[in-house]
N, CA, C and O atoms as a MOPAC input file, in Angstrom:
PM7 MOZYME 1SCF
protein

 N     43.90900 1   127.41100 1    38.34400 1
 C     43.48600 1   128.17900 1    39.68800 1
 C     42.39500 1   129.23500 1    39.17500 1
 O     42.48200 1   129.89200 1    38.13700 1
 N     41.56000 1   129.26200 1    39.92200 1
 C     40.63700 1   130.77500 1    39.72300 1
 C     41.46000 1   131.38100 1    40.73000 1
 O     42.23400 1   130.96300 1    41.59100 1
 N     40.97000 1   132.69800 1    40.27900 1
 C     41.64700 1   133.78600 1    41.42200 1
 C     40.68200 1   134.09800 1    42.37900 1
 O     39.50900 1   134.44900 1    42.24900 1
 N     41.58200 1   133.85500 1    43.65900 1
 C     40.67900 1   134.19400 1    44.60400 1
 C     41.03800 1   135.73600 1    45.18900 1
 O     42.17300 1   136.20300 1    45.28700 1
 N     39.58200 1   136.50600 1    45.60800 1
 C     39.74000 1   137.70600 1    46.27000 1
 C     40.49500 1   137.91100 1    47.52300 1
 O     40.07500 1   137.37300 1    48.54700 1
 N     41.55800 1   138.62500 1    47.55000 1
 C     42.42000 1   139.20200 1    48.76600 1
 C     41.56100 1   139.03500 1    50.25000 1
 O     42.08000 1   138.76500 1    51.33400 1
 N     40.16500 1   139.26200 1    49.99800 1
 C     39.47500 1   139.57300 1    51.26900 1
 C     39.29200 1   137.96800 1    52.10200 1
 O     39.25900 1   137.88900 1    53.33000 1
 N     39.17900 1   136.68200 1    51.12200 1
 C     39.46300 1   135.65400 1    51.62500 1
 C     41.03600 1   135.08500 1    52.03600 1
 O     41.19700 1   134.58800 1    53.15100 1
 N     41.79300 1   135.15300 1    51.40100 1
 C     43.00800 1   135.01600 1    52.01700 1
 C     43.37900 1   135.75300 1    53.46400 1
 O     43.90400 1   135.13900 1    54.39300 1
 N     43.01300 1   137.21500 1    53.51600 1
 C     42.66900 1   137.80200 1    54.49500 1
 C     41.88300 1   136.90100 1    56.07800 1
 O     42.37200 1   136.65600 1    57.18100 1
 N     40.82700 1   136.68600 1    55.62300 1
 C     40.00400 1   135.65100 1    56.50700 1
 C     40.84700 1   134.60200 1    57.05200 1
 O     41.20600 1   134.49700 1    58.22500 1
 N     41.19000 1   133.65700 1    55.84800 1
 C     42.05200 1   132.55000 1    56.25400 1
 C     43.50100 1   132.73200 1    56.99500 1
 O     44.17800 1   131.77700 1    57.37600 1
 N     43.80900 1   133.87500 1    57.11500 1
 C     45.18500 1   134.42400 1    57.99000 1
 C     44.26300 1   134.53200 1    59.30500 1
 O     44.54100 1   133.76700 1    60.22800 1
 N     43.26400 1   135.36200 1    59.44700 1
 C     42.70800 1   135.37700 1    60.82800 1
 C     42.26000 1   134.29400 1    61.32600 1
 O     42.67700 1   134.01500 1    62.45000 1
 N     41.19400 1   133.25900 1    60.60600 1
 C     41.10100 1   132.05200 1    60.88700 1
 C     42.21500 1   131.29900 1    61.64600 1
 O     42.09500 1   130.76800 1    62.75000 1
 N     43.33400 1   131.34200 1    60.86300 1
 C     44.37300 1   130.65800 1    61.50300 1
 C     45.07200 1   131.02400 1    62.66200 1
 O     45.73500 1   130.29600 1    63.40100 1
 N     44.84200 1   132.29800 1    62.75000 1
 C     45.46500 1   133.00700 1    64.13100 1
 C     44.47500 1   132.46100 1    65.07700 1
 O     45.01900 1   132.01100 1    66.08500 1
 N     43.07800 1   132.35200 1    65.06500 1
 C     41.99900 1   132.35900 1    65.94800 1
 C     41.95400 1   130.70800 1    66.01100 1
 O     41.44800 1   130.23300 1    67.02800 1
 N     42.48000 1   129.73100 1    64.92900 1
 C     42.38600 1   128.24200 1    65.44800 1
 C     43.90600 1   128.15000 1    66.25700 1
 O     43.97800 1   127.46900 1    67.27900 1
 N     44.82300 1   128.70400 1    65.86000 1
 C     46.18100 1   128.43600 1    67.00400 1
 C     46.02000 1   129.07700 1    67.89300 1
 O     46.60800 1   128.49800 1    68.80600 1
 N     45.31800 1   130.48200 1    68.48400 1
 C     44.88700 1   130.65000 1    69.63900 1
 C     44.17100 1   129.66700 1    70.49200 1
 O     44.37900 1   129.53100 1    71.69700 1
 N     43.31600 1   128.99200 1    69.79000 1
 C     42.28800 1   128.06100 1    70.49000 1
 C     43.15000 1   126.96100 1    71.79300 1
 O     42.88300 1   126.63300 1    72.94900 1
 N     44.23500 1   126.68500 1    70.85500 1
 C     44.82000 1   125.37600 1    71.22600 1
 C     45.18700 1   125.58600 1    72.56100 1
 O     44.81400 1   124.74700 1    73.38100 1
 N     45.98400 1   126.74600 1    73.01300 1
 C     46.83100 1   126.92200 1    74.56100 1
 C     45.84400 1   127.05700 1    75.78800 1
 O     46.11600 1   126.66200 1    76.92100 1
 N     44.46700 1   127.76900 1    75.35100 1
 C     43.11600 1   128.31700 1    76.20400 1
 C     42.45300 1   127.04000 1    76.03200 1
 O     42.12200 1   126.83200 1    77.19900 1
 N     42.03200 1   126.03800 1    75.36900 1
 C     41.30900 1   125.05100 1    75.61700 1
 C     42.11900 1   123.91800 1    76.25400 1
 O     41.45700 1   123.13700 1    76.93700 1
 N     43.45200 1   123.68500 1    76.15000 1
 C     44.25100 1   122.69800 1    76.65400 1
 C     44.69200 1   123.30500 1    77.96600 1
 O     44.84900 1   122.35900 1    78.73700 1
 N     44.93400 1   124.31000 1    78.50600 1
 C     45.15400 1   124.87600 1    79.60600 1
 C     43.60600 1   124.30300 1    80.39500 1
 O     43.47700 1   123.33400 1    81.14400 1
 N     42.76400 1   125.07700 1    80.01900 1
 C     41.54700 1   125.05400 1    80.67900 1
 C     41.11400 1   123.54200 1    80.96400 1
 O     40.54600 1   123.29500 1    82.02800 1
 N     41.41300 1   122.34500 1    79.87900 1
 C     40.73500 1   121.08200 1    80.29400 1
 C     41.84300 1   120.42100 1    81.22200 1
 O     41.61200 1   119.36000 1    81.80200 1
 N     42.94000 1   121.02500 1    81.32900 1
 C     43.65200 1   120.45100 1    82.39800 1
 C     43.68000 1   120.87100 1    83.61300 1
 O     44.46500 1   120.57600 1    84.51500 1
 N     42.54700 1   121.76900 1    83.60700 1
 C     42.48800 1   122.34200 1    85.02700 1
 C     43.34800 1   123.36500 1    85.53300 1
 O     43.36400 1   123.71500 1    86.71300 1
 N     44.21200 1   123.94000 1    84.43900 1
 C     45.37500 1   125.20200 1    84.78200 1
 C     44.49900 1   126.67700 1    84.54700 1
 O     43.57100 1   126.83200 1    83.75400 1
 N     44.93700 1   127.45600 1    85.25200 1
 C     44.85200 1   128.86600 1    84.97200 1
 C     45.61700 1   129.17800 1    83.62700 1
 O     46.48900 1   128.40600 1    83.22900 1
 N     45.35800 1   130.05500 1    83.09400 1
 C     46.42000 1   130.76800 1    81.70200 1
 C     45.95600 1   132.36200 1    81.72500 1
 O     44.88100 1   132.80900 1    82.12500 1
 N     46.90100 1   132.96500 1    81.26600 1
 C     46.55100 1   134.18500 1    80.66500 1
 C     45.28700 1   134.17600 1    79.75500 1
 O     45.09800 1   133.18100 1    79.05400 1
 N     44.35000 1   135.28900 1    79.71600 1
 C     43.46600 1   135.51400 1    78.98000 1
 C     43.03000 1   137.01800 1    78.72400 1
 O     43.66700 1   137.94100 1    79.23200 1
 N     42.04900 1   137.20600 1    78.01100 1
 C     41.76300 1   138.69200 1    77.79700 1
 C     41.42400 1   139.36600 1    78.78600 1
 O     41.75700 1   140.52300 1    79.04000 1
 N     40.44100 1   138.35400 1    79.65800 1
 C     39.56000 1   138.99900 1    80.56400 1
 C     40.18200 1   138.60000 1    82.28100 1
 O     39.55700 1   138.41100 1    83.32400 1
 N     41.48000 1   138.58800 1    82.01900 1
 C     42.10600 1   138.56600 1    83.22500 1
 C     42.42600 1   140.01100 1    83.44700 1
 O     42.37400 1   141.01500 1    82.73700 1
 N     42.87300 1   139.69100 1    85.02400 1
 C     43.47300 1   141.47200 1    85.19500 1
 C     44.61000 1   141.24300 1    85.53300 1
 O     44.75100 1   140.20000 1    86.17100 1
 N     46.05800 1   142.21100 1    85.22600 1
 C     45.63700 1   143.00500 1    83.64300 1
 C     45.45900 1   142.26900 1    83.04500 1
 O     45.75900 1   141.13300 1    83.41400 1
 N     44.75900 1   142.52500 1    81.53900 1
 C     44.23200 1   141.57900 1    80.57700 1
 C     45.70400 1   141.17700 1    79.73800 1
 O     46.62300 1   141.87300 1    79.30500 1
 N     45.49500 1   140.02000 1    79.74100 1
 C     46.76600 1   139.54800 1    78.84600 1
 C     47.97500 1   138.85100 1    79.61200 1
 O     48.84500 1   138.12600 1    79.12800 1
 N     47.76100 1   139.37100 1    81.29200 1
 C     48.91900 1   139.11800 1    81.68300 1
 C     48.63000 1   138.13600 1    83.04200 1
 O     49.26400 1   137.13800 1    83.38500 1
 N     47.69000 1   138.63900 1    83.56400 1
 C     47.11000 1   137.94900 1    84.73600 1
 C     46.24200 1   136.63300 1    84.21100 1
 O     45.76500 1   136.44100 1    83.09200 1
 N     46.18800 1   135.64100 1    85.60700 1
 C     45.28400 1   134.48700 1    85.23500 1
 C     43.85900 1   134.82200 1    84.95300 1
 O     43.21000 1   135.72600 1    85.47800 1
 N     43.48200 1   134.01300 1    84.09600 1
 C     41.86400 1   133.45200 1    84.08900 1
 C     41.78900 1   131.94600 1    84.59100 1
 O     42.74900 1   131.17700 1    84.62500 1
 N     40.38900 1   131.63400 1    85.00500 1
 C     40.49400 1   130.31600 1    85.57100 1
 C     40.39200 1   129.21100 1    84.46900 1
 O     40.47200 1   129.46000 1    83.26600 1
 N     40.21800 1   128.03700 1    84.97100 1
 C     40.49100 1   127.22100 1    83.67100 1
 C     39.10900 1   127.11700 1    82.70700 1
 O     39.07400 1   127.00600 1    81.48200 1
 N     37.93800 1   127.19300 1    83.69400 1
 C     36.72300 1   127.36900 1    82.77700 1
 C     36.24800 1   128.65500 1    81.93400 1
 O     35.35400 1   128.69800 1    81.08900 1
 N     37.10200 1   129.71700 1    82.40000 1
 C     37.25800 1   130.75700 1    81.76000 1
 C     37.66100 1   130.37500 1    80.02200 1
 O     37.00200 1   130.54600 1    78.99600 1
 N     39.10900 1   129.76300 1    80.26500 1
 C     40.05800 1   129.33300 1    79.28800 1
 C     38.97600 1   128.17700 1    78.25600 1
 O     38.86900 1   128.36700 1    77.04500 1
 N     38.49200 1   127.40300 1    78.73000 1
 C     38.07800 1   126.53900 1    77.65700 1
 C     37.03700 1   127.40900 1    77.06900 1
 O     37.07000 1   127.46100 1    75.84000 1
 N     36.09300 1   128.12600 1    77.67500 1
 C     35.35100 1   128.81500 1    77.00200 1
 C     35.83400 1   129.99000 1    75.79400 1
 O     35.26700 1   130.35000 1    74.76300 1
 N     37.08500 1   130.38500 1    76.39700 1
 C     37.91600 1   131.38300 1    75.23900 1
 C     38.17300 1   130.50000 1    74.10600 1
 O     37.82200 1   130.72600 1    72.94800 1
 N     38.90800 1   129.32500 1    74.58700 1
 C     39.69100 1   128.14200 1    73.57100 1
 C     38.39400 1   127.86100 1    72.45700 1
 O     38.62700 1   127.75500 1    71.25300 1
 N     37.14300 1   127.76600 1    72.96800 1
 C     35.96000 1   127.28700 1    71.92900 1
 C     35.52800 1   128.45500 1    71.45700 1
 O     35.24700 1   128.48200 1    70.25900 1
 N     35.37700 1   129.59900 1    72.19500 1
 C     35.20000 1   130.70700 1    71.32300 1
 C     35.97300 1   130.61800 1    69.66400 1
 O     35.53200 1   130.54000 1    68.51700 1
 N     37.12500 1   130.66800 1    70.18700 1
 C     38.08000 1   131.09000 1    69.36600 1
 C     38.30900 1   130.00800 1    68.08700 1
 O     38.72900 1   130.37600 1    66.99000 1
 N     37.98400 1   128.70800 1    68.39300 1
 C     37.69300 1   127.47900 1    67.63100 1
 C     36.50600 1   128.05100 1    66.91700 1
 O     36.68600 1   128.31800 1    65.72800 1
 N     35.39600 1   128.27300 1    67.40000 1
 C     33.84600 1   128.92100 1    66.45600 1
 C     34.66200 1   130.05100 1    65.47800 1
 O     34.72800 1   129.88500 1    64.26000 1
 N     35.17700 1   131.03500 1    66.05500 1
 C     35.44900 1   132.18100 1    65.12600 1
 C     36.49000 1   131.67400 1    63.87900 1
 O     36.34100 1   131.92600 1    62.68300 1
 N     37.58600 1   130.88900 1    64.49900 1
 C     38.48100 1   130.36000 1    63.26600 1
 C     37.51500 1   129.62100 1    62.24200 1
 O     37.64900 1   129.75400 1    61.02500 1
 N     36.56300 1   128.85800 1    62.80800 1
 C     35.89400 1   127.88700 1    61.90300 1
 C     35.07700 1   128.88900 1    60.78600 1
 O     35.10400 1   128.76400 1    59.56200 1
 N     34.48200 1   129.72200 1    61.42400 1
 C     33.84700 1   130.58100 1    60.47700 1
 C     34.57400 1   131.19100 1    59.50000 1
 O     34.17800 1   131.11600 1    58.33700 1
 N     35.65700 1   131.83400 1    59.79700 1
 C     36.72100 1   132.38800 1    58.71900 1
 C     37.45600 1   131.63000 1    57.90800 1
 O     38.17400 1   132.18600 1    57.07600 1
 N     37.40500 1   130.10600 1    58.01200 1
 C     38.17400 1   129.38900 1    57.17700 1
 C     36.92900 1   128.79100 1    56.09600 1
 O     36.87700 1   128.77700 1    54.86600 1
 N     36.14100 1   128.39800 1    56.96400 1
 C     34.99900 1   127.51100 1    56.38200 1
 C     33.66900 1   128.14800 1    55.78700 1
 O     33.02900 1   127.51300 1    54.94900 1
 N     33.30300 1   129.24600 1    56.16500 1
 C     32.63100 1   130.06800 1    55.52100 1
 C     32.47500 1   131.10400 1    55.02200 1
 O     31.41300 1   131.64500 1    54.71600 1
 N     33.77600 1   131.55300 1    54.86900 1
 C     34.26400 1   132.89700 1    54.11600 1
 C     34.93800 1   132.26300 1    52.87000 1
 O     36.00600 1   131.67600 1    53.04600 1
 N     34.30800 1   132.34500 1    51.40500 1
 C     35.48700 1   131.94800 1    50.46700 1
 C     34.92000 1   130.53500 1    50.07200 1
 O     33.77800 1   130.12300 1    50.27300 1
 N     36.01000 1   129.85800 1    49.44100 1
 C     36.03500 1   128.19300 1    49.39800 1
 C     37.09700 1   127.85200 1    49.45600 1
 O     37.77000 1   127.61100 1    48.45300 1
 N     37.65000 1   127.71300 1    51.03700 1
 C     38.77200 1   127.24900 1    51.11900 1
 C     38.96800 1   125.61300 1    50.85700 1
 O     38.01500 1   124.86200 1    51.06600 1
 N     39.91000 1   125.23300 1    50.51400 1
 C     40.54100 1   123.79500 1    49.80400 1
 C     41.84100 1   123.66500 1    50.65400 1
 O     42.62500 1   124.60100 1    50.81300 1
 N     41.98700 1   122.50400 1    51.14900 1
 C     43.05700 1   122.06600 1    51.82000 1
 C     44.00900 1   121.66200 1    50.85000 1
 O     45.21400 1   121.70500 1    51.10000 1
 N     43.56700 1   121.27800 1    49.77500 1
 C     44.89300 1   121.06900 1    48.53800 1
 C     45.17300 1   122.11700 1    47.57200 1
 O     45.71200 1   121.87800 1    46.49100 1
 N     44.75900 1   123.44900 1    48.00400 1
 C     45.17100 1   124.49600 1    47.27500 1
 C     46.14000 1   125.50600 1    48.38900 1
 O     45.93000 1   126.16700 1    49.40600 1
 N     47.07600 1   125.23100 1    47.67700 1
 C     48.35900 1   125.79300 1    48.81200 1
 C     48.06300 1   126.92200 1    48.93100 1
 O     48.14100 1   127.16200 1    50.13600 1
 N     47.70700 1   127.94400 1    48.31200 1
 C     47.68800 1   129.25000 1    48.75400 1
 C     46.52000 1   129.49000 1    49.66800 1
 O     46.64600 1   130.60400 1    50.17500 1
 N     45.44400 1   128.88400 1    50.07100 1
 C     44.82400 1   128.96100 1    50.85500 1
 C     45.39300 1   128.23700 1    52.40100 1
 O     44.88100 1   128.53100 1    53.48100 1
 N     46.30000 1   127.45800 1    52.27400 1
 C     46.83300 1   126.69900 1    53.20100 1
 C     47.70300 1   127.45600 1    53.71400 1
 O     47.82400 1   127.54400 1    54.93600 1
 N     48.57500 1   128.23700 1    52.72400 1
 C     49.61200 1   129.11500 1    53.20400 1
 C     49.26000 1   130.47200 1    53.66500 1
 O     50.16300 1   131.21900 1    54.04100 1
 N     47.86100 1   130.91200 1    53.67200 1
 C     47.24100 1   131.86100 1    54.36800 1
 C     46.72000 1   131.41600 1    55.55300 1
 O     46.72400 1   132.33100 1    56.37600 1
 N     46.25000 1   130.33900 1    56.00700 1
 C     45.91800 1   130.06500 1    57.18200 1
 C     47.26700 1   129.66600 1    58.07400 1
 O     47.26000 1   129.86500 1    59.28900 1
 N     48.44600 1   129.08100 1    57.39200 1
 C     49.31400 1   129.24000 1    58.41200 1
 C     50.30800 1   129.85900 1    58.43500 1
 O     51.33200 1   129.38200 1    58.92600 1
 N     50.25800 1   131.08600 1    57.90800 1
 C     50.80600 1   132.33600 1    58.08500 1
 C     50.48500 1   133.05500 1    59.14300 1
 O     51.21000 1   133.53300 1    60.01600 1
 N     48.59800 1   133.12000 1    58.90500 1
 C     47.93800 1   133.64600 1    60.35500 1
 C     48.52000 1   132.63200 1    61.65200 1
 O     48.90300 1   133.21100 1    62.66800 1
 N     48.56400 1   131.53300 1    61.61500 1
 C     48.74500 1   130.57500 1    62.63500 1
 C     50.19300 1   130.78300 1    62.94600 1
 O     50.38900 1   130.85400 1    64.15900 1
 N     51.23200 1   130.89800 1    62.23000 1
 C     52.56400 1   131.17400 1    62.68600 1
 C     52.65900 1   132.38900 1    63.24600 1
 O     53.51900 1   132.64500 1    64.08900 1
 N     51.76500 1   133.26400 1    62.81500 1
 C     52.23900 1   134.90500 1    63.37000 1
 C     51.49600 1   134.83400 1    64.69300 1
 O     51.88600 1   135.74500 1    65.42400 1
 N     50.62900 1   134.13100 1    65.22300 1
 C     50.04200 1   134.23200 1    66.49700 1
 C     50.91400 1   133.20000 1    67.46000 1
 O     50.87200 1   133.36900 1    68.67900 1
 N     51.57900 1   132.30000 1    66.98000 1
 C     51.94400 1   131.38500 1    67.73000 1
 C     53.32800 1   131.88600 1    68.13600 1
 O     53.84000 1   131.60600 1    69.22000 1
 N     53.98000 1   132.74500 1    67.07400 1
 C     55.22800 1   133.46400 1    67.29200 1
 C     54.67900 1   134.67400 1    68.51500 1
 O     55.35300 1   134.76800 1    69.54000 1
 N     53.88000 1   135.25100 1    68.40400 1
 C     53.79100 1   136.32000 1    69.22000 1
 C     53.49500 1   135.96000 1    70.83600 1
 O     53.91900 1   136.63700 1    71.77200 1
 N     52.67000 1   134.73800 1    70.96100 1
 C     52.34600 1   134.23100 1    71.88100 1
 C     53.54300 1   133.50500 1    72.49100 1
 O     53.61500 1   133.40600 1    73.71600 1
 N     54.24400 1   133.12400 1    71.90200 1
 C     55.28600 1   132.33500 1    72.82800 1
 C     56.40100 1   133.29600 1    72.97300 1
 O     57.35100 1   132.84800 1    73.61600 1
 N     56.54100 1   134.69200 1    72.46700 1
 C     57.04600 1   135.82300 1    73.11700 1
 C     56.65400 1   136.48700 1    74.40200 1
 O     57.29000 1   136.85800 1    75.38900 1
 N     55.26800 1   136.51100 1    74.02200 1
 C     54.48800 1   137.17900 1    75.17900 1
 C     54.49600 1   136.31500 1    76.62300 1
 O     54.84500 1   136.61500 1    77.76500 1
 N     53.95400 1   135.12500 1    76.02900 1
 C     53.47200 1   134.14000 1    77.70500 1
 C     54.80100 1   133.60800 1    77.91400 1
 O     54.91800 1   132.95300 1    78.95000 1
 N     56.03100 1   133.74900 1    77.05000 1
 C     57.12700 1   133.44100 1    77.53000 1
 C     57.82400 1   134.15300 1    78.92200 1
 O     58.73100 1   133.67100 1    79.60000 1
 N     57.15300 1   135.37700 1    79.12100 1
 C     57.99100 1   136.51700 1    79.90800 1
 C     57.40300 1   135.52800 1    81.44000 1
 O     58.01000 1   135.27200 1    82.48000 1
 N     56.01600 1   135.17000 1    81.00000 1
 C     55.56600 1   134.68400 1    82.63600 1
 C     55.65500 1   133.36800 1    82.99100 1
 O     55.36000 1   132.91900 1    84.09900 1
 N     56.27400 1   132.42000 1    81.56100 1
 C     56.26500 1   131.09700 1    82.02000 1
 C     57.68500 1   130.43600 1    81.51700 1
 O     57.81000 1   129.26100 1    81.17100 1
 N     58.78600 1   131.47500 1    81.54700 1
 C     60.43400 1   130.77200 1    81.66100 1
 C     60.80500 1   130.54200 1    80.26600 1
 O     61.98200 1   130.28100 1    80.01700 1
 N     59.75800 1   130.62100 1    79.12700 1
 C     60.04500 1   130.18300 1    78.04600 1
 C     61.06900 1   131.01300 1    77.13500 1
 O     61.39800 1   130.56200 1    76.03700 1
 N     61.60600 1   132.33100 1    77.64600 1
 C     62.37100 1   132.97300 1    76.89800 1
 C     63.69700 1   133.49300 1    77.47100 1
 O     64.26100 1   134.53300 1    77.13100 1
 N     64.17900 1   132.45600 1    78.55300 1
 C     65.29100 1   132.82000 1    79.40700 1
 C     66.04800 1   131.54400 1    78.48900 1
 O     65.77600 1   130.85100 1    77.50900 1
 N     67.19700 1   131.71600 1    79.49600 1
 C     68.51000 1   131.00800 1    78.56800 1
 C     68.08100 1   129.37300 1    78.65900 1
 O     67.27100 1   128.85000 1    79.42400 1
 N     68.83000 1   128.81800 1    77.71300 1
 C     68.58900 1   127.20400 1    77.60100 1
 C     69.04900 1   126.51100 1    78.78000 1
 O     70.02300 1   127.06400 1    79.29200 1
 N     68.64000 1   125.45200 1    79.37500 1
 C     69.12700 1   124.68100 1    80.22800 1
 C     69.85300 1   123.69400 1    79.53100 1
 O     69.68000 1   123.28500 1    78.38300 1
 N     70.81000 1   123.31500 1    80.50000 1
 C     71.67300 1   122.15000 1    79.69100 1
 C     71.29000 1   120.76200 1    80.58600 1
 O     71.76500 1   119.67200 1    80.26800 1

């Protein structure tokens, strides 16, 4: 396996974060539901319209694509490449679960 520059791993990690972040925004928007976004007031806490979330979701998808597919030589069969992407996706997923759980009841006690 040829040695890959650390910059490519960093790009894949951020790409994974952008790709994972695209999911809740695009899905909420396509379902016609408002959701938190950086454009709401206060940012990240208030709700943005479904249209804003679709736009933000697809922007994240595009940035994720650029960071993963246009930087370096990403290979799905290369465990190191996929691991870098997965770490970024996992990190933003965990952060989102904790952050947005405050607003949607996801951090409360388990229901029986």
